[in-house]
C-alpha positions as CSV (number, residue, x, y, z in Angstrom):
1,D,10.7,-14.0,23.3
2,L,8.3,-12.2,25.6
3,E,8.3,-15.0,28.1
4,N,12.0,-15.2,28.4
5,D,13.1,-11.7,29.5
6,G,12.8,-10.5,25.8
7,K,15.4,-12.8,24.6
8,L,15.9,-12.4,20.6
9,V,14.8,-15.3,18.9
10,K,16.1,-14.6,15.2
11,K,17.5,-11.8,13.6
12,I,15.9,-11.6,10.1
13,D,18.0,-9.7,7.2
14,I,16.1,-7.9,4.5
15,Q,17.8,-8.5,1.1
16,D,19.5,-5.0,0.1
17,K,19.3,-3.7,-3.5
18,S,22.8,-2.0,-3.1
19,S,22.4,-0.8,-6.7
20,I,19.9,1.7,-6.0
21,D,21.7,3.9,-3.4
22,I,18.9,3.9,-0.8
23,V,19.0,2.8,2.9
24,N,17.9,-0.5,3.4
25,S,15.5,0.0,5.9
26,I,11.8,-0.8,7.3
27,P,10.4,2.7,8.8
28,S,6.8,1.2,8.8
29,D,4.5,-1.3,10.4
30,L,4.5,-5.0,9.3
31,T,1.2,-6.3,7.7
32,I,0.7,-9.8,9.7
33,I,-1.9,-12.2,8.3
34,T,-3.0,-15.0,10.8
35,A,-5.2,-17.9,10.3
36,D,-7.9,-15.8,12.4
37,S,-7.8,-13.0,10.0
38,T,-8.9,-15.0,7.0
39,G,-10.4,-18.3,6.4
40,N,-8.2,-18.8,3.2
41,A,-5.4,-19.5,5.8
42,K,-5.0,-23.1,6.9
43,Y,-1.8,-22.6,8.8
44,H,-0.9,-22.0,12.3
45,G,1.1,-18.7,13.2
46,A,1.2,-15.9,10.5
47,L,2.8,-14.6,7.3
48,V,4.4,-11.5,7.7
49,Y,5.0,-8.7,4.7
50,A,7.6,-6.2,5.5
51,F,7.2,-3.0,3.2
52,D,10.8,-1.2,3.1
53,L,12.3,2.1,2.0
54,E,13.7,0.6,-1.2
55,G,10.4,-0.4,-2.4
56,K,10.4,-4.2,-1.8
57,I,7.6,-6.1,0.1
58,T,9.5,-9.2,1.7
59,K,7.2,-12.2,2.9
60,I,8.5,-14.0,5.8
61,N,7.0,-17.3,7.0
62,L,6.2,-17.6,10.9
63,T,4.0,-20.5,10.1
64,D,3.9,-24.4,10.5
65,M,2.9,-24.8,6.8
66,T,4.3,-27.0,4.3
67,D,5.6,-26.3,0.6
68,D,2.2,-27.0,-0.6
69,G,0.2,-26.3,2.2
70,T,-0.8,-30.0,3.0
71,P,0.5,-32.1,5.7
72,A,2.2,-34.7,3.0
73,K,4.9,-32.4,2.0
74,N,8.1,-31.1,3.6
75,K,7.6,-28.2,6.2
76,I,8.9,-24.9,5.3
77,E,11.9,-23.5,7.4
78,L,10.6,-21.0,10.0
79,F,11.6,-17.6,9.5
80,K,12.3,-18.2,5.9
81,K,11.8,-15.2,3.5
82,T,11.2,-14.3,-0.1
83,T,11.1,-10.8,-2.0
84,L,7.6,-10.7,-3.3
85,F,7.7,-7.3,-5.4
86,T,9.7,-4.5,-5.9
87,A,8.2,-0.7,-6.8
88,E,11.6,0.2,-8.7
89,S,12.4,2.8,-6.2
90,T,15.1,5.0,-6.9
91,P,16.8,8.3,-5.5
92,K,15.8,9.6,-9.0
93,N,11.9,8.9,-8.9
94,G,11.6,9.5,-5.3
95,R,9.4,6.4,-4.6
96,Y,10.5,5.8,-1.2
97,M,8.2,3.6,1.0
98,Y,7.8,5.3,4.5
99,H,4.3,3.9,5.4
100,G,2.7,0.4,5.8
101,M,0.1,-1.4,3.8
102,D,-3.4,-2.4,4.2
103,A,-4.7,-5.6,3.1
104,T,-7.8,-7.6,2.1
105,I,-9.2,-10.7,0.3
106,G,-10.6,-9.6,-3.1
107,G,-14.3,-10.3,-3.3
108,K,-13.6,-11.0,-7.0
109,T,-10.4,-12.4,-7.4
110,N,-10.3,-14.2,-3.9
111,N,-6.6,-13.3,-3.8
112,L,-4.7,-11.5,-1.0
113,W,-4.3,-8.0,-2.2
114,L,-1.8,-5.6,-0.6
115,F,-2.2,-1.7,-1.0
116,A,0.9,1.0,-0.6
117,G,1.4,4.2,-1.5
118,T,5.3,6.2,-2.0
119,G,6.3,9.6,-1.3
120,N,9.8,10.9,0.3
121,F,8.0,11.7,3.8
122,S,11.1,13.2,5.0
123,R,11.0,16.2,2.5
124,V,7.0,16.4,1.6
125,N,7.4,19.6,0.4
126,D,10.2,19.1,-2.0
127,T,9.5,19.7,-5.7
128,T,13.3,19.7,-6.7
129,N,13.7,18.8,-10.4
130,A,17.3,19.0,-10.7
131,S,20.2,16.9,-11.6
132,G,17.8,14.7,-13.7
133,L,15.3,14.2,-10.8
134,N,12.0,13.1,-12.2
135,T,9.6,12.2,-9.0
136,E,6.9,9.9,-10.1
137,N,5.0,8.6,-6.9
138,L,2.6,5.8,-7.0
139,M,-0.9,4.2,-5.8
140,I,-0.4,0.5,-5.8
141,G,-2.4,-2.5,-5.2
142,I,-0.8,-6.0,-5.8
143,T,-1.8,-9.6,-5.3
144,D,0.2,-12.6,-3.5
145,P,-0.8,-15.1,-6.1
146,D,0.8,-17.8,-3.7
147,F,-1.1,-16.8,-0.7
148,P,-2.0,-18.9,1.7
149,N,1.2,-21.0,0.3
150,F,4.6,-19.4,0.8
151,A,6.6,-19.9,-2.5
152,K,10.2,-19.0,-2.8
153,I,11.5,-16.4,-4.8
154,E,15.6,-16.9,-4.5
155,A,16.7,-13.3,-5.4
156,A,15.3,-9.7,-5.0
157,A,16.4,-9.0,-8.6
158,D,14.2,-12.0,-9.8
159,A,10.8,-10.4,-8.1
160,D,7.9,-9.2,-9.8
161,D,7.8,-5.5,-10.5
162,L,5.6,-2.8,-12.4
163,T,5.9,-4.3,-15.4
164,Q,3.7,-6.9,-14.2
165,C,0.8,-4.7,-13.2
166,K,-1.5,-2.7,-15.1
167,D,-1.1,1.3,-15.4
168,T,-4.3,2.5,-14.4
169,T,-3.7,6.2,-14.0
170,T,-6.2,7.4,-16.5
171,D,-8.9,4.9,-15.6
172,T,-12.0,6.1,-14.2
173,V,-14.3,3.6,-15.6
174,G,-12.8,0.1,-15.3
175,T,-11.3,-0.5,-18.9
176,S,-7.8,-1.0,-17.4
177,C,-8.4,-3.6,-15.1
178,P,-5.7,-6.2,-14.1
179,E,-6.4,-9.6,-15.8
180,S,-5.8,-13.2,-14.4
181,N,-2.1,-13.1,-15.2
182,D,-1.1,-9.5,-13.9
183,R,0.2,-8.9,-10.5
184,G,-1.9,-6.0,-9.8
185,W,-2.2,-2.3,-10.5
186,Y,-0.6,1.2,-10.2
187,I,-1.7,4.9,-10.6
188,K,1.0,7.8,-11.3
189,L,0.8,10.7,-9.0
190,D,1.6,14.2,-10.8
191,D,2.7,17.6,-9.5
192,Y,5.2,16.0,-7.2
193,K,2.3,14.5,-5.0
194,K,2.9,12.1,-2.1
195,V,1.2,9.4,-0.1
196,T,1.4,10.6,3.5
197,A,0.1,7.4,5.7
198,E,-0.8,4.1,5.1
199,P,-4.0,3.4,2.7
200,T,-7.4,2.4,4.0
201,V,-9.5,-0.5,2.1
202,Y,-13.2,-0.4,3.1
203,K,-16.2,-2.0,1.2
204,G,-14.2,-2.8,-2.1
205,K,-12.3,0.8,-2.4
206,V,-9.0,1.6,-1.0
207,Y,-8.3,5.4,0.2
208,F,-5.0,7.2,0.0
209,P,-4.1,10.3,2.0
210,I,-2.2,12.6,-0.6
211,Y,-0.2,15.6,-0.4
212,K,0.5,18.0,-3.5
213,P,3.3,20.7,-2.4
214,Q,2.6,24.1,-3.0
215,A,4.6,25.5,-6.2
216,G,6.8,28.4,-5.5
217,A,10.1,29.5,-3.7
218,D,8.4,29.4,-0.2
219,K,9.2,25.4,0.9
220,C,7.6,26.3,4.2
221,K,4.1,27.1,2.6
222,L,1.1,24.2,3.1
223,G,0.5,22.4,0.2
224,N,-3.0,20.8,-0.4
225,A,-4.5,17.6,0.9
226,Y,-6.5,14.9,-0.9
227,I,-8.1,11.6,-0.8
228,C,-8.2,9.4,-3.8
229,G,-10.6,6.5,-3.6
230,V,-9.8,3.8,-5.9
231,D,-11.5,0.4,-6.9
232,D,-9.5,-2.5,-4.8
233,E,-8.9,-4.9,-7.4
234,C,-9.5,-3.0,-10.5
235,G,-7.3,0.1,-9.8
236,T,-10.2,2.2,-11.2
237,N,-9.9,5.9,-9.9
238,N,-13.0,6.4,-8.4
239,S,-12.5,9.8,-6.6
240,T,-15.4,11.5,-8.3
241,L,-17.5,9.4,-6.5
242,L,-16.3,11.6,-3.5
243,G,-17.3,15.0,-4.8
244,P,-16.0,17.4,-7.5
245,L,-12.3,17.1,-8.2
246,S,-11.7,20.5,-9.8
247,G,-9.3,19.3,-12.5
248,E,-7.4,17.0,-9.7
249,Q,-6.9,13.3,-9.5
250,C,-8.3,13.1,-6.1
251,L,-10.9,15.1,-3.8
252,L,-9.3,18.3,-2.5
253,V,-10.1,18.0,1.4
254,G,-7.7,21.1,3.0
255,K,-4.4,22.5,3.4
256,G,-1.9,20.0,5.0
257,I,-1.0,16.8,5.8
258,L,-3.3,13.9,6.2
259,S,-2.8,11.2,8.7
260,K,-4.2,7.7,7.8
261,I,-8.0,7.4,6.9
262,V,-10.1,5.7,9.4
263,T,-13.8,4.6,8.5
264,F,-16.7,4.2,11.0
265,A,-20.5,4.1,9.7
266,D,-19.5,4.6,6.2
267,Q,-17.9,8.0,7.1
268,L,-14.1,8.5,6.3
269,Y,-12.4,10.3,9.1
270,A,-8.6,12.0,9.0
271,N,-6.7,14.3,10.9
272,I,-4.9,17.0,9.2
273,A,-1.7,18.7,10.0
274,G,-3.2,22.2,8.9
275,E,-7.0,23.1,8.1
276,S,-9.7,20.9,6.2
277,T,-12.0,23.0,3.6
278,T,-14.3,23.3,6.5
279,G,-11.9,25.3,8.8
280,E,-11.7,21.9,11.1
281,N,-8.4,20.1,11.9
282,I,-10.5,16.7,11.2
283,V,-11.6,15.6,7.6
284,Q,-14.8,13.8,7.6
285,L,-16.7,12.7,4.5
286,L,-19.0,10.1,3.1
287,S,-17.3,6.9,1.6
288,I,-18.1,5.7,-1.7
289,N,-21.2,3.7,-1.8
290,T,-20.5,0.0,-2.6
291,A,-22.9,-3.1,-3.5
292,V,-23.3,-5.7,-1.2
293,E,-21.4,-8.4,-3.6
294,T,-18.1,-6.5,-3.3
295,F,-17.7,-6.8,0.5
296,R,-14.8,-8.5,1.7
297,K,-14.3,-12.3,2.6
298,S,-11.7,-11.5,5.5
299,W,-11.0,-10.0,8.9
300,R,-12.2,-6.6,7.1
301,E,-15.6,-7.9,6.7
302,K,-17.0,-6.5,9.9
303,Y,-18.2,-3.0,8.9
């Protein structure tokens, strides 16, 4: 409470999946959806989405809503939480969630979509495959089908996971789009690639900054930086529309680690801890052209 000497109002514990041997922590920013963020929300206050290192998304109620969104029903308890989704992260697959999510209201589905990526950011150059390790990081887009309502899932073990999502790893033409009963989509990253910052959704596409470690014994050598452009609701990899891919999943933009991608006037910008393909320390390229009908009905609408 900032008006009361910073008094702690409530400690909200995030349910721990102790069986997977990952520290239960939230190193990333929270995603906060308020009523002035989107016309779909009819509540006062905010719904908060917390993305944690164990690969879980926890939804927290900071609103005055009732259990079905109407005044006639019982009011939902303030600070109530539920585990919305799990990416099935383990030390073996290296699918740690260090970075925050971006969000938008889908122009086709009218659902709330959340976008995230995985990768062990504390060991970004690691290509270890010993002791049965099998690194498999992901780019992920999922929906909250209950939004703008709350809906309670009693245990993290009951949360939806990747089995409710479409694997669109090899889809470049839109043949594997999630259907109405799917929770979303995911794309597998090969060659120990890792997502290095929060993704950015813009005009119907979501952009992921990707790092690929350099093969070989020298673990200090800079790997390659890529940008992946993916259809936000379909999960189709549209990176070829950014430029030639040279046999990779995504567009090569330099050597080093990319920051979060920002957009301005249909251009994509990112800092790079290294050097871009143009010899600069800032990456700049034209975003994927998108038709007007795929604009967002949300706070992302102002381009």
